[in-house]
ZATOR-524493 format. One record per residue (C-alpha): x, y, z. Coordinates in steps of 0.5 Angstrom, whole numbers, plus 500, padded with zeros to 3 digits. Last residue first. Layout:
BEGIN
@east: X&north: Y&up: Z
...
END
This chain:
BEGIN
@east: 192&north: 079&up: 627
@east: 194&north: 086&up: 624
@east: 187&north: 089&up: 624
@east: 182&north: 084&up: 629
@east: 179&north: 078&up: 627
@east: 172&north: 078&up: 627
@east: 167&north: 079&up: 632
@east: 159&north: 077&up: 630
@east: 154&north: 082&up: 630
@east: 147&north: 081&up: 629
@east: 144&north: 088&up: 627
@east: 139&north: 093&up: 628
@east: 138&north: 098&up: 623
@east: 139&north: 106&up: 624
@east: 145&north: 106&up: 618
@east: 144&north: 101&up: 613
@east: 146&north: 094&up: 612
@east: 146&north: 088&up: 607
@east: 152&north: 091&up: 603
@east: 156&north: 092&up: 609
@east: 156&north: 084&up: 610
@east: 163&north: 084&up: 613
@east: 168&north: 089&up: 617
@east: 163&north: 093&up: 621
@east: 166&north: 097&up: 626
@east: 165&north: 096&up: 634
@east: 168&north: 102&up: 638
@east: 174&north: 100&up: 643
@east: 178&north: 106&up: 643
@east: 175&north: 112&up: 640
@east: 173&north: 114&up: 633
@east: 172&north: 120&up: 629
@east: 179&north: 122&up: 628
@east: 186&north: 120&up: 627
@east: 184&north: 113&up: 624
@east: 190&north: 109&up: 623
@east: 189&north: 103&up: 618
@east: 189&north: 095&up: 618
@east: 192&north: 090&up: 614
@east: 199&north: 091&up: 615
@east: 199&north: 098&up: 618
@east: 196&north: 103&up: 613
@east: 198&north: 111&up: 615
@east: 193&north: 116&up: 617
@east: 185&north: 116&up: 616
@east: 180&north: 122&up: 618
@east: 173&north: 119&up: 620
@east: 166&north: 120&up: 618
@east: 161&north: 115&up: 622
@east: 155&north: 112&up: 620
@east: 151&north: 109&up: 625
@east: 148&north: 101&up: 626
@east: 144&north: 099&up: 632
@east: 147&north: 093&up: 636
@east: 144&north: 096&up: 643
@east: 151&north: 097&up: 645
@east: 153&north: 101&up: 639
@east: 155&north: 098&up: 632
@east: 159&north: 103&up: 627
@east: 159&north: 103&up: 620
@east: 165&north: 107&up: 617
@east: 167&north: 113&up: 613
@east: 172&north: 116&up: 608
@east: 170&north: 123&up: 605
@east: 165&north: 127&up: 604
@east: 163&north: 125&up: 597
@east: 163&north: 117&up: 599
@east: 168&north: 113&up: 602
@east: 168&north: 106&up: 605
@east: 173&north: 103&up: 610
@east: 171&north: 097&up: 614
@east: 176&north: 092&up: 610
@east: 182&north: 097&up: 612
@east: 181&north: 094&up: 619
@east: 182&north: 099&up: 625
@east: 187&north: 102&up: 628
@east: 187&north: 107&up: 634
@east: 194&north: 110&up: 635
@east: 198&north: 110&up: 641
@east: 205&north: 114&up: 639
@east: 212&north: 110&up: 638
@east: 218&north: 114&up: 639
@east: 224&north: 115&up: 634
@east: 219&north: 117&up: 628
@east: 221&north: 113&up: 622
@east: 223&north: 116&up: 615
@east: 221&north: 112&up: 609
@east: 224&north: 113&up: 602
@east: 222&north: 111&up: 596
@east: 227&north: 109&up: 591
@east: 230&north: 112&up: 585
@east: 237&north: 108&up: 583
@east: 243&north: 112&up: 581
@east: 248&north: 108&up: 585
@east: 244&north: 101&up: 586
@east: 241&north: 099&up: 592
@east: 240&north: 091&up: 592
@east: 247&north: 090&up: 594
@east: 245&north: 084&up: 599
@east: 249&north: 087&up: 604
@east: 247&north: 094&up: 603
@east: 250&north: 097&up: 609
@east: 245&north: 103&up: 608
@east: 247&north: 110&up: 610
@east: 242&north: 116&up: 610
@east: 243&north: 123&up: 606
@east: 238&north: 129&up: 607
@east: 238&north: 135&up: 602
@east: 234&north: 141&up: 605
@east: 229&north: 144&up: 600
@east: 226&north: 150&up: 598
@east: 228&north: 148&up: 591
@east: 232&north: 154&up: 587
@east: 234&north: 157&up: 594
@east: 237&north: 150&up: 596
@east: 236&north: 151&up: 604
@east: 242&north: 150&up: 608
@east: 246&north: 146&up: 613
@east: 245&north: 139&up: 609
@east: 243&north: 133&up: 613
@east: 248&north: 127&up: 614
@east: 248&north: 120&up: 616
@east: 241&north: 119&up: 617
@east: 241&north: 111&up: 619
@east: 239&north: 105&up: 615
@east: 234&north: 099&up: 616
@east: 235&north: 093&up: 612
@east: 229&north: 089&up: 610
@east: 228&north: 093&up: 604
@east: 221&north: 094&up: 602
@east: 219&north: 091&up: 595
@east: 215&north: 095&up: 590
@east: 220&north: 093&up: 584
@east: 224&north: 100&up: 585
@east: 226&north: 098&up: 592
@east: 222&north: 101&up: 598
@east: 227&north: 104&up: 603
@east: 227&north: 105&up: 610
@east: 230&north: 110&up: 615
@east: 231&north: 110&up: 622
@east: 232&north: 116&up: 626
@east: 239&north: 118&up: 629
@east: 241&north: 115&up: 635
@east: 248&north: 112&up: 632
@east: 248&north: 118&up: 627
@east: 249&north: 123&up: 633
@east: 250&north: 130&up: 629
@east: 243&north: 132&up: 630
@east: 244&north: 131&up: 638
@east: 238&north: 127&up: 641
@east: 235&north: 129&up: 647
@east: 228&north: 127&up: 645
@east: 225&north: 134&up: 645
@east: 231&north: 136&up: 641
@east: 230&north: 131&up: 636
@east: 223&north: 132&up: 635
@east: 225&north: 140&up: 634
@east: 230&north: 138&up: 629
@east: 225&north: 133&up: 625
@east: 220&north: 139&up: 625
@east: 225&north: 144&up: 622
@east: 226&north: 139&up: 617
@east: 219&north: 138&up: 615
@east: 217&north: 146&up: 615
@east: 224&north: 147&up: 611
@east: 222&north: 142&up: 605
@east: 225&north: 135&up: 606
@east: 230&north: 132&up: 600
@east: 232&north: 125&up: 599
@east: 239&north: 122&up: 598
@east: 241&north: 114&up: 599
@east: 248&north: 113&up: 601
@east: 251&north: 106&up: 600
@east: 255&north: 101&up: 604
@east: 257&north: 097&up: 600
@east: 256&north: 098&up: 592
@east: 263&north: 101&up: 591
@east: 263&north: 103&up: 584
@east: 268&north: 102&up: 579
@east: 269&north: 105&up: 572
@east: 273&north: 102&up: 566
@east: 279&north: 105&up: 561
@east: 277&north: 112&up: 562
@east: 278&north: 116&up: 555
@east: 284&north: 119&up: 553
@east: 288&north: 125&up: 556
@east: 292&north: 120&up: 561
@east: 294&north: 115&up: 555
@east: 292&north: 109&up: 552
@east: 294&north: 105&up: 546
@east: 290&north: 099&up: 545
@east: 293&north: 093&up: 543
@east: 289&north: 089&up: 548
@east: 282&north: 092&up: 549
@east: 279&north: 098&up: 552
@east: 272&north: 100&up: 554
@east: 271&north: 095&up: 560
@east: 264&north: 095&up: 562
@east: 262&north: 097&up: 569
@east: 267&north: 095&up: 575
@east: 264&north: 093&up: 582
@east: 267&north: 095&up: 588
@east: 273&north: 095&up: 593
@east: 278&north: 101&up: 593
@east: 283&north: 104&up: 588
@east: 283&north: 098&up: 583
@east: 290&north: 098&up: 580
@east: 293&north: 100&up: 574
@east: 300&north: 097&up: 572
@east: 304&north: 101&up: 568
@east: 303&north: 106&up: 573
@east: 309&north: 103&up: 577
@east: 314&north: 104&up: 571
@east: 312&north: 112&up: 571
@east: 313&north: 112&up: 579
@east: 320&north: 109&up: 578
@east: 322&north: 114&up: 573
@east: 319&north: 119&up: 577
@east: 324&north: 117&up: 583
@east: 330&north: 116&up: 578
@east: 329&north: 123&up: 576
@east: 329&north: 125&up: 583
@east: 335&north: 122&up: 584
@east: 338&north: 125&up: 578
@east: 336&north: 132&up: 580
@east: 339&north: 130&up: 587
@east: 346&north: 128&up: 584
@east: 346&north: 134&up: 579
@east: 345&north: 139&up: 585
@east: 351&north: 136&up: 589
@east: 355&north: 136&up: 583
@east: 354&north: 144&up: 582
@east: 355&north: 145&up: 590
@east: 362&north: 141&up: 588
@east: 363&north: 146&up: 582
@east: 362&north: 152&up: 586
@east: 367&north: 150&up: 592
@east: 372&north: 148&up: 586
@east: 371&north: 155&up: 583
@east: 372&north: 158&up: 590
@east: 379&north: 155&up: 591
@east: 381&north: 158&up: 584
@east: 379&north: 165&up: 586
@east: 383&north: 164&up: 593
@east: 389&north: 164&up: 589
@east: 394&north: 158&up: 589
@east: 400&north: 156&up: 592
@east: 399&north: 160&up: 599
@east: 400&north: 154&up: 603
@east: 392&north: 154&up: 605
@east: 390&north: 155&up: 598
@east: 394&north: 149&up: 596
@east: 390&north: 145&up: 602
@east: 384&north: 148&up: 600
@east: 385&north: 147&up: 592
@east: 386&north: 139&up: 594
@east: 380&north: 138&up: 598
@east: 376&north: 142&up: 592
@east: 379&north: 137&up: 587
@east: 377&north: 131&up: 591
@east: 370&north: 134&up: 592
@east: 369&north: 135&up: 585
@east: 371&north: 128&up: 583
@east: 366&north: 125&up: 588
@east: 361&north: 130&up: 585
@east: 362&north: 128&up: 578
@east: 362&north: 120&up: 580
@east: 355&north: 121&up: 584
@east: 353&north: 125&up: 577
@east: 355&north: 119&up: 573
@east: 352&north: 114&up: 577
@east: 345&north: 118&up: 578
@east: 345&north: 119&up: 570
@east: 346&north: 111&up: 570
@east: 340&north: 110&up: 574
@east: 336&north: 115&up: 570
@east: 338&north: 111&up: 564
@east: 336&north: 104&up: 567
@east: 329&north: 108&up: 569
@east: 328&north: 110&up: 562
@east: 329&north: 103&up: 559
@east: 324&north: 100&up: 565
@east: 319&north: 105&up: 562
@east: 320&north: 103&up: 555
@east: 320&north: 095&up: 557
@east: 313&north: 096&up: 561
@east: 308&north: 095&up: 556
@east: 301&north: 097&up: 560
@east: 298&north: 092&up: 565
@east: 290&north: 093&up: 567
@east: 286&north: 091&up: 572
@east: 291&north: 089&up: 578
@east: 287&north: 088&up: 585
@east: 289&north: 093&up: 590
@east: 282&north: 094&up: 593
@east: 278&north: 088&up: 591
@east: 274&north: 087&up: 585
@east: 267&north: 085&up: 583
@east: 266&north: 084&up: 575
@east: 262&north: 087&up: 571
@east: 265&north: 087&up: 565
@east: 272&north: 083&up: 566
@east: 278&north: 085&up: 569
@east: 285&north: 083&up: 567
@east: 286&north: 086&up: 561
@east: 294&north: 086&up: 559
@east: 299&north: 089&up: 554
@east: 296&north: 096&up: 553
@east: 301&north: 100&up: 549
@east: 303&north: 106&up: 553
@east: 302&north: 113&up: 555
@east: 302&north: 114&up: 563
@east: 297&north: 115&up: 568
@east: 291&north: 111&up: 565
@east: 284&north: 112&up: 567
@east: 279&north: 109&up: 572
@east: 273&north: 113&up: 572
@east: 271&north: 113&up: 580
@east: 265&north: 111&up: 584
@east: 266&north: 112&up: 592
@east: 260&north: 113&up: 597
@east: 255&north: 111&up: 591
@east: 249&north: 114&up: 591
@east: 242&north: 111&up: 591
@east: 236&north: 116&up: 590
@east: 230&north: 118&up: 594
@east: 223&north: 120&up: 593
@east: 220&north: 121&up: 600
@east: 215&north: 118&up: 605
@east: 213&north: 119&up: 612
@east: 213&north: 115&up: 618
@east: 209&north: 114&up: 625
@east: 212&north: 109&up: 630
@east: 205&north: 106&up: 632
@east: 203&north: 104&up: 639
@east: 197&north: 100&up: 639
@east: 189&north: 103&up: 641
@east: 184&north: 098&up: 638
@east: 178&north: 100&up: 634
@east: 174&north: 093&up: 635
@east: 172&north: 088&up: 630
@east: 165&north: 086&up: 626
@east: 162&north: 081&up: 622
@east: 155&north: 082&up: 620
@east: 149&north: 078&up: 621
@east: 142&north: 081&up: 619
@east: 137&north: 083&up: 624
@east: 131&north: 079&up: 622
@east: 125&north: 080&up: 617
@east: 129&north: 077&up: 612
@east: 126&north: 081&up: 606
@east: 125&north: 088&up: 609
@east: 133&north: 087&up: 611
@east: 135&north: 085&up: 604
@east: 131&north: 091&up: 601
@east: 133&north: 096&up: 605
@east: 140&north: 094&up: 605
@east: 140&north: 094&up: 597
@east: 139&north: 102&up: 598
@east: 145&north: 102&up: 602
@east: 150&north: 098&up: 598
@east: 147&north: 102&up: 592
@east: 149&north: 109&up: 596
@east: 156&north: 106&up: 597
@east: 157&north: 104&up: 590
@east: 155&north: 111&up: 588
@east: 160&north: 114&up: 592
@east: 166&north: 110&up: 590
@east: 171&north: 106&up: 593
@east: 178&north: 106&up: 590
@east: 182&north: 109&up: 596
@east: 188&north: 112&up: 594
@east: 190&north: 116&up: 599
@east: 189&north: 116&up: 607
@east: 192&north: 122&up: 610
@east: 199&north: 123&up: 613
@east: 201&north: 124&up: 620
@east: 208&north: 124&up: 621
@east: 209&north: 132&up: 620
@east: 203&north: 134&up: 625
@east: 206&north: 130&up: 631
@east: 212&north: 134&up: 630
END
């Protein structure tokens, strides 16, 4: 898993030509002075570091919806403004109620009529049953009365169901926020006629908490699983999942950390990647739905790494190097392999050992093989 977290340094702006000119000028400066030049140095120090790797991610709202009308009608009130924050259950729009109130009253009247018909049918059946038992009416008359009662009962149930539908339609004249969040632009005005097949009235997005989704290739995903297994962490345990940080579109790192909430169960054959989703509380609402972000995945356990000041790094055609000062104050050139930046310092993966001294200031005055007068500078990260 360690290979997954380690990344080479990129983006250094030093050029081989500048390094060569610096070494040439060092010879002249040294010859003129006739004494060991003073240089600032710092030591390569071992520090516990949690390694990270970065990806491109995207903000995803946990809940988002287009608010639609559920009944036809004249829009009587718009109770929300563009971009407003709303709570679950808040009334956003009102459609004219009068037509639906009239329908509801009509359905209640139909129920009353059906109930009266049922009562009449029940009385008729009772009389026919009594006469049938006396032998005064044929069995067919009694059965007809029984069937009429069953029809009346069905009509009552149908009328009751019609009332429920009418009550639902009436309730739909008030359009509520389905969850707490922020609305977008209101797309309708008072006086518009709205209907279920028309355009959305407004959209709403839950801003907090929020997801940030990103993708890992197969190798990276397997290495993460291996590290979790090695540390005894269950893949589905979000409380102990690796921490995730994000860098916002303006380049600032969000102080709040997130946790892995979901990892896909298949590799996308088109991209060869596995989708991973982290959840952030997003208390300051800085992660927006659809925003592109830099996502950093941090290892669970700190690893001892050698760190030096970034000021010590030079670069030529062979790669990054530093000037090392030995016990006799002699300067030597040392090529190194670099890792992540840590504040003012940088991780050295190979090429230096703990405690070695590197030059951080006065590089233009010296060259490999000369003797210097070292002065200890502040350590990287201090």
